[in-house]
PAFI-999809 format. One record per residue: x, y, z of N, C-alpha, C in turn; residue in one letter. Coordinates in steps of 0.2 Angstrom, whole numbers, plus 2048, in hexadecimal, padded with zeros to 3 digits. Example, Ala and Ser with C-alpha at 12.3 -4.5 7.8 and 13.67 -1.06 7.14 Angstrom:
! residues 2
8427E482783E7EA8278427F0827a/8407F58238447FB824840800827s/
END
This chain:
! residues 374
83395762882F95D62C83295C633x/83296363583596463C830964641x/82C95F64182695E646824957647x/82195564C81F94F64E81B94B648x/81D945646818941642812940645x/81193E64B80A93D64F80694364Ex/80994964F80494F64E802951647x/80594E64280294E63C7FC94C63Ax/7F994863E7F394563D7EE94A63Fx/7E894B63C7E395063D7DF94E644x/7DE9526487DA95164D7D395064Cx/7D094C6507C994B64F7C5950654x/7C09536517BD9586567BA95465Cx/7B99586617B79556687B295A66Bx/7AE95866F7A995C6727AB963675x/7A89686747AB96E6767A697067Dx/7AA9716837A69726897A897868Cx/7A497C6907A59826937A398269Ax/7A898369E7A59846A57A498A6A7x/79E98C6AA79C9926AD79F9936B4x/7A29996B67A39996BC7A99966BEx/7AB9956C57B19936C87B198B6C7x/7B69886C47B79816C47B997E6CBx/7B89786CB7BA9736D17C29736D0x/7C49716CA7CB96F6C97CE9726C3x/7D39746C37D69776BC7DC9726BBx/7DD96F6B57E396B6B47E796F6AFx/7ED9706B17F39746AB7F696F6A8x/7F496F6A17F796A69C7F3966699x/7F29656927EE96068F7F195B68Cx/7F695868E7F995268D7F694C690x/7F99476907F69406927F594069Ax/7F994369E7F79446A57F19486A7x/7F194E6A37EC9536A57E69506A3x/7E594E69C7DF94A69A7DC94469Fx/7E19406A07DF93B6A47DC93D6ABx/7E09416AE7DD9456B47D79486B3x/7D594D6AE7CF9506AD7CA94B6ABx/7CB9456A87C59416A77C393E6AEx/7C893B6B27C69396B77C193E6BCx/7C49446BD7C19496C27BA94A6BEx/7B994C6B87B394D6B57AE9476B6x/7B09416B57AB93B6B57A993A6BDx/7AD93E6C27AB93E6C97A79436CAx/7A59476C57A094D6C67A39536C8x/7AA9546C87AE95B6C87AD95F6C2x/7AD9666C37AD96A6BE7B596B6BCx/7B69696B77BE9696B47BF96E6AFx/7C59716AF7C79756A97CE9736A9x/7D09726A27D79706A17DA97769Cx/7E097969E7E397E69A7E997B697x/7EB97D6917F197A68D7F4980689x/7FA98268A7FD9876857FC98667Ex/7FC98067C7FC97E6757F597B674x/7F59766707EF9716707EF96B673x/7EA9676747EB9606767EF95C673x/7F49596777F99546757FF957671x/7FF95E67180596166D80B962671x/80C96167781296067B81595967Ax/81895768181B95068081694A67Ex/81094B67F80B94667E80B945676x/80D94967280D94866B814948667x/81994866C82094966A82494366Dx/82293E66E82693967082793366Bx/82992D66E82B92766A825922668x/81F92566C81991F66B81991966Ex/81E91867381F91267781A91267Dx/81790C67E81290C684815906688x/81A90768C81C90268F81A902697x/81A8FC69A8198FB6A281F8FC6A5x/81E8FE6AB8249006B08269076AFx/82C9086B282E90F6B28359106AFx/8389166B083E9176AD8449136B0x/8449116B684890C6BA8499056B8x/84E9026B684E8FA6B684B8F76BBx/8478F26BA8438EE6BF8478EC6C5x/84D8E96C38518E76C98548EC6CEx/8558F16C98578F76CE8528FA6D2x/84B8FA6D08468FD6D28448F96D9x/8458F26D88448EE6DE8498EF6E3x/84F8F06E28558F26E78548F86EAx/8508FD6E68509046E884A9066ECx/8449036EA83E9056ED83B8FE6F1x/83E8F96F083B8F36F48378EF6EEx/8378E86EF8338E46EA82C8E56EAx/8298E76EF8218E86EF8208EE6ECx/8238F36ED8228F96E98248F96E1x/8298F66E082C8F56D98278F16D5x/8248EB6D881F8E76D58198EA6D5x/8178EE6DA8118F16DA8108F76D5x/8168FA6D38168FF6CE8168FC6C7x/8198F76C68188F36C08118F16BFx/80E8EE6C48078EC6C28038F16C2x/8048F76C58008FD6C48009006BDx/8069006BA8079026B38048FD6AEx/8048F66B08018F16AC7FA8F26ABx/7F78F46B17EF8F56B17EE8FC6ADx/7F29016AE7F19076AA7F29066A3x/7F79016A07F68FF6997F08FC697x/7ED8F869B7E88F56997E18FA698x/7E18FF69D7DC90469D7DD908696x/7E390A6947E590E68E7E2909688x/7E39026887E08FF6837D98FF683x/7D58FF6887CE8FF6887CC907685x/7D090C6857CE9136837D091567Dx/7D691267B7DA9156767D891366Fx/7D490E66E7D290C6677D890A663x/7D890D65D7DD90B6587E390F659x/7E491365E7EA9176607EF913664x/7ED90D6667F29086697F2901666x/7F88FF6657FA8F86637FE8F5669x/7FD8EE66A8018EB66F8058E566Cx/80A8E666980E8E16668148DF66Ax/8148E167181A8E06758208E5674x/8248E567882B8E96778318E5678x/8378E767583E8E36768428E867Ax/8458E668084A8EA6828518E6681x/8558E967E85B8E667B8628E867Ex/8668E367E86D8E56818718E767Bx/8758EC67C8798EF6768808EC677x/8828EA67D8898E767E8888E3684x/88E8E068688E8DB68B88C8DD692x/88E8E369388C8E669A8858E769Bx/8818EA69587B8EB6968778E3696x/87A8DF6938778D86938768D669Ax/87C8D769E87C8D56A58768D96A9x/8768DF6A78718E46AB86A8E16A9x/8688E16A38618DE6A285F8D76A3x/8658D36A38648CC6A68618CB6ADx/8658D06B18638D16B885D8D46B9x/85B8D76B58538DA6B484E8D46B3x/8508D06AE84C8CA6AC84B8C66B2x/8518C46B58508C06BB84C8C26C0x/84C8C96C18478CD6C68408CC6C4x/83F8CC6BE8388CB6BB8358C46BDx/83A8BF6BB8398B86BD8378B76C4x/83B8BB6C883A8B96D08338BC6D2x/8308C16CF82A8C46D18248C36CBx/8258BE6C88208BA6C381D8C06BFx/8228C46BC81F8C96B78218C66B0x/81D8C66AC81E8C36A68238C76A1x/8288C269F82D8C569B8318BF698x/8348C06938378BB68F83E8BD68Dx/8438B868F84A8B968D84C8B7686x/8508BB6828538B867C85A8B967Cx/85E8B367B8658B367A8658B5672x/8628B066F8618B166785D8B6664x/85E8BC6638588C06608568BF659x/8508C165884E8BF6518508C464Bx/84F8C36468508C76408558CB640x/8548D163F8598D763E85D8D7644x/85A8D664A85D8D76518648D2651x/8648CD64E8688C764F86F8CA64Dx/8758C965287B8CC65187C8D3653x/8778D76538798DE6558778DF65Cx/8738DB65F8728DD6678748D666Ax/8758D66718778D06758728CE679x/86C8CC6778678CA67B8628CF67Cx/85C8CD67F8578D26808518CF684x/84C8D36878468D268A8418D3686x/83C8CE6858368D06828308D1687x/82D8D66868278D868B8218D8686x/81E8D26868198D16818128D5682x/8118D868880B8DC68980C8E4687x/8128E66868138ED6848108F067Ex/8108F667C80C8F96778108FE673x/80C90066E80E90666A80990B668x/80991166A80491666980591A663x/7FF91D6607FF92365D7FE928663x/80392B66680192E66C7FC93466Cx/7FD9386667F993E6657F293C664x/7F19376607E993465F7E7932665x/7EB92E6697E892C6707E7932675x/7EB9376767EA93C67A7E4940678x/7E39426717DD94666F7D7942671x/7D793B6707D19376717D0937679x/7D593767D7D49386857D193F686x/7D49446837D094B6837C994A682x/7C794767C7C094667B7BC943680x/7BF93E6837BB93A6897BB93F68Fx/7BF9436907BF9486967BA94D694x/7B994F68D7B495468C7AE95168Cx/7AD94B68A7A794768B7A4947692x/7A89466967A794669D7A594D6A0x/7A695169D7A495969F7AA95E6A0x/7B195B69F7B69606A07B796569Ax/7B896B69C7BA9706977C1970695x/7C397068F7CA97068D7CC976689x/7D097B68C7D29816897D9981686x/7D998167F7DF98067C7E198767Bx/7E998867A7EC98E6787EB99467Dx/7EB9916847EA99568A7EF99368Ex/7F499668E7FB9966927F999769Ax/7FB99469E7FC9966A58039976A7x/80499D6AA80B99F6AC80B9A06B5x/8069A06B78059A16BE7FF99D6C1x/8009996C57FB9946C77F79976CCx/7FA99C6D07F69A06D57F19A36D2x/7F09A56CB7EB9A86C87E69A56C6x/7E699E6C77E09996C57DC9996CAx/7D599B6C97D099C6CE7CC9956CEx/7CF9906D27CC9896D37CE9876DAx/7CA9826DC7CB97F6E37D197B6E2x/7D29786DD7D89726DC7DB9746D5x/7E19746D67E69756CF7EB96F6CFx/7EA96C6C97EF9676C77F49686C2x/7FB9686C380096A6BE8029636BBx/8009626B580295C6B180795E6ABx/80C9616AC80F9646A68169606A5x/81795A6A981D9566A982395B6A8x/82795A6A382C95F6A282C9666A0x/82696869D82596E69B8229726A2x/8219796A081F97D6A682497E6ABx/82A97D6AA82F97D6B082E9836B3x/82E9836BA82E9896BE82698B6C0x/8219886BD81A9886BF81A9876C7x/81D9826CA81E9816D18249816D3x/8269886D682D9896D88309846DDx/82B9816E182D97C6E68309766E3x/82E9756DD83096E6DA83596F6D4x/8379766D283B9786CD8419746CCx/8459726D284A96E6D284A9676D2x/8449646D284295D6D284095A6CCx/83E95E6C783C95B6C08409606BBx/84595C6B884A95F6B384795E6ACx/8469646A88439636A284996069Ex/84795B69A84C95769684995668Fx/84D95768984B95668284C950680x/84894D67C848947678847949671x/84B94666D84B947665849941662x/84694265C84393C65884393E651x/84493864D84393864783F933644x/83C93463E83792E63B83A92E633x/83A92863083C92762A836928625x/83792861F83292661A83191F61Ax/82A91C61882991561882F911615x/83190C618835907614831901612x/8338FD60E82F8F860A8308F160Ex/8328F06148328EA6188318EB61Fx/82E8E762382D8E76298348E462Dx/8378E963183D8E663383C8E663Bx/8378EA63F8378EA64682F8EA647x/82D8E56498268E464A8238E6651x/8278E96568268EC65C82A8F165Ex/8298F566382E8FA6668348F6669x/83A8F96678408F76698448FD66Dx/8488FB67284C9006768538FD678x/85890067885E8FD67A86390367Dx/86890268086D90668386990A689x/86690668D86290969385D90D691x/85A90D68A855911688858917685x/85E91868486091E68085F91D679x/85E91767685C91666F85591366Fx/85091566C84A91166B847913664x/84490D66284190E65B83B90965Ax/83790A65583190665383090764Cx/82D90264982B903642824903642x/82290863E81A90A63F81690663Ax/81090663A80C90163580C90362Ex/80E90962D80F90C62581690A623x/81A90762782190662582690A627x/82491062A82991562D82D912632x/83391463483791363983891963Ex/83691964383791E64883C91C64Dx/84192164E846920652848926657x/84992565E84A92B661850929666x/85292F66A85792E66F85E93166Dx/86492D66F86A93066E86B936672x/86893767886893D67C86E93D67Fx/87193868087993768387E93A67Fx/87E93B67988293E674883944677x/87F94967A87F94F67C87B950682x/87D94C68787894C68C876952691x/87B95669187A95C695876962691x/87796268A87496668686B964686x/86B95E68786395B68786095C68Dx/86495F69286096169885D968697x/85896869485596F69184E96E690x/84A97469084397468E842978687x/84797868384897A67D846976678x/84097667583D971671840972669x/84697066884997066184E96B661x/84E96865A85396365985A966658x/85F96265986796465886A960653x/86E96364F87195F64A87595964Cx/87895965287D95465487994D656x/87394F65A86F94965B86B947655x/86894B65186594964B86A945646x/87194764687594364287693C644x/87793B64B87893564F87293164Ex/86C93364E86593064D86592D645x/86793164086793063A86C92A638x/87192B63B87792563A87491F63Dx/87191E64386F918645869916642x/86591A64085F91763C861914635x/86691763286891462C86B90D62Ex/86E90B63487190563586B900637x/86690263B85F8FF63B85C8FC635x/85C9006308578FE62A85C8FC624x/8638FD6258688FA6208678FF619x/86690561A86690A614866911617x/86891561386791D61586091E615x/85F92061C85792261D85592961Ax/84F92961884C92F61584893161Bx/84993761D84693962483F93E622x/83993C62483493F623831945629x/83494362F83294763583894763Ax/83994D63E83D94D64383B952648x/83C95064E83995565383D95465Ax/83B95865E83D95866583795966Ax/83895567083395767583695767Cx/83295968083595A68783195668Cx/83695269083394E69583695169Cx/83394E6A28369506A783994A6ABx/83F94B6AC8449466B08459486B7x/8449436BC8459446C384B9406C5x/84E9426CB85393F6CE8539386D0x/84E9356D184C92E6D384992A6CDx/84792D6C884492B6C283D9286C4x/83A92C6C983392A6CB82F9306CAx/8299306C88249376C782393A6CEx/8219406CD81E9446D38179446D2x/8149416D680C9416D68099426DDx/8059486DE8029486E48019506E5x/8009526EC7FF9586EE80795B6EFx/8069636ED80D9666ED80E9686F4x/8149676F78149696FF813970700x/80F97170580F97870680A97C703x/8069796FD80297D6F97FB97A6F8x/7F797C6FD7F097A6FD7ED97A6F7x/7EA9746F47E69746EE7EA9746E8x/7F19736E97F59726E37F896B6E2x/7F89686DC7F99616DB7FE9626D6x/80295C6D580795B6CF8079536CDx/8079526C780894C6C480D94D6BEx/81394B6BF81994C6BA81E9496BBx/8239496B782A9466B782A93F6B6x/82993C6B08299366AE82F9336ABx/8349376AB83B9356A983B9316A2x/83793369D83793069783292B695x/82E92969B82992469A82292669Bx/82092C69881A92F69A81492D697x/81592869180E92668E809922693x/80D91D69780991969C80991C6A2x/80F91E6A480F9216AB80B9286ABx/80C92C6A68089326A68009316A7x/7FE92D6A37F792A6A37F59286ABx/7F99236AD7F79216B47F89266B8x/7FC92B6B87FE92F6BD7F99356BDx/7F59376B77F093B6B77EA9386BAx/7E99316B97E392E6BD7E492E6C5x/7EB92D6C67ED92C6CD7EC9336D1x/7EE9396CF7ED93F6D27E69416D2x/7E293F6CD7DB9416CD7D793C6D3x/7DA9366D47D69326D97D99356DFx/7DF9376E07E193A6E77DD9406E8x/7DC9446E37D894A6E57D29486E7x/7CF9426E47C89416E77C893C6EEx/7CE93C6F07CE9386F77D09316F7x/7D292F6F17D49286F17DB9276F2x/7DD9216F57E491F6F77E791B6F3x/7ED91B6F17F19166ED7F89156F0x/7FB90F6F080290F6F28079136EEx/8049146E68099186E280991F6E5x/8049226E98059296EB80B9296F0x/80C9246F48129256F88199256F5x/8199216F081F9206EC8209266E8x/81B9296E581C92F6E181B9366E5x/81B9356EB81993C6EF81E9416EEx/81C9476EB82194D6EA82494F6F0x/82294E6F68259506FC82C94D6FDx/82E9486F98349446FB83A9486F8x/83994E6F483E9526F283E9596F5x/83995A6FA8399616FC83A961703x/
END
């Protein structure tokens, strides 16, 4: 099937709300960021309306690898050198708290088996060993493995176990989050595309499209680059090989085995990296062939593919999101640009921009300020 395995699960009905008159806030996009933002604003008593061009979770929120990782797209030791120890550690702890909140809300859409970051060669081993030492210096829980267990032995040259990380059924989770926002009073309008934010009649507008909707805010068009990620899923296999999410080659390869025995594999964007800087949501033969070949190596047999798809995420130059007011545009806010780490960062950023709109301050707002690129 040329569509997301996650989206093949039937959506649970949610409350239908209708706001009469002018809303206090309009959220553009009904993914994890938009639904997280709408929930916070609605619970604070604001009249909130969400618009999505498709249905809830049918963009990147339902077309990713299902990883729920703490931290961001930048290796932790590099983040310390780039943003400073306090900011890097603060961001890690911020995402850690966000993942704990997801666990409270997501129910059976989240498992927390941990994750393995693996070294594909000696150079990567040296890099992630430096990351591990940075974790140790900052008292962040992580475990180093020279000798990897099971089928990983001999294939990879060491790795970091993050025991607190998780795996999501992301579409189920975001649909559940949308229901929580609707329960709080938010109106969610599906299949209502927004092409011009100036036409939205609301005191505050929040753009939460990540890599989709490129050009909605011209001032930021050159700061968030739409980027395609491709994924395949096998038919169930009869043995459990991978009991947690795994990723290697700086995250260019990522995979996990689902509870029903299927193996999901994504990545290989570097096979044709310039072609993947696009907002065209379709698979390509070259990357799909690379994925199938590697999946066969991972499971030790020719894979039978049940689902394949592409999704679009937003990449930024410094690998940090843009969260906050759009410079020079009163009442316009953005939360986007997660560089492939949107399941946790997107949720946390949705709450962050909502809190900022409500007048609350956070150290993350300074780090993620969109004005840094304008």
